[in-house]
C-alpha positions in Angstrom: 0.0 0.0 0.0 2.7 2.5 1.0 5.0 1.5 -1.8 2.1 1.9 -4.2 1.5 5.4 -2.9 5.2 6.3 -3.2 5.3 5.0 -6.8 2.1 7.0 -7.6 3.5 10.3 -6.3 6.8 9.6 -8.1 5.0 8.9 -11.3 3.0 12.1 -11.0 6.1 14.2 -10.4 7.7 12.5 -13.4 4.8 13.3 -15.6 4.8 16.9 -14.4 8.5 17.2 -15.2 7.9 15.8 -18.7 4.9 18.1 -19.3 7.0 21.1 -18.1 9.9 20.1 -20.4 7.5 19.8 -23.4 5.9 23.1 -22.6 9.3 24.9 -22.3 10.5 23.3 -25.6 7.3 24.5 -27.2 8.0 28.0 -26.0 11.4 27.5 -27.6 13.9 29.3 -25.4 14.0 27.0 -22.3 15.2 30.0 -20.2 13.2 28.8 -17.2 15.2 25.6 -17.1 18.5 27.5 -17.3 17.4 29.8 -14.5 16.4 26.8 -12.3 19.9 25.4 -12.7 
């Protein structure tokens, strides 16, 4: 049960990261990523 919950939240954050990466690549510059680093 707990492991399943951890995997679920990890999967959600992974999807969020992919969505953000796709959105920033659509915007083109990717400046937000560089600022975050």
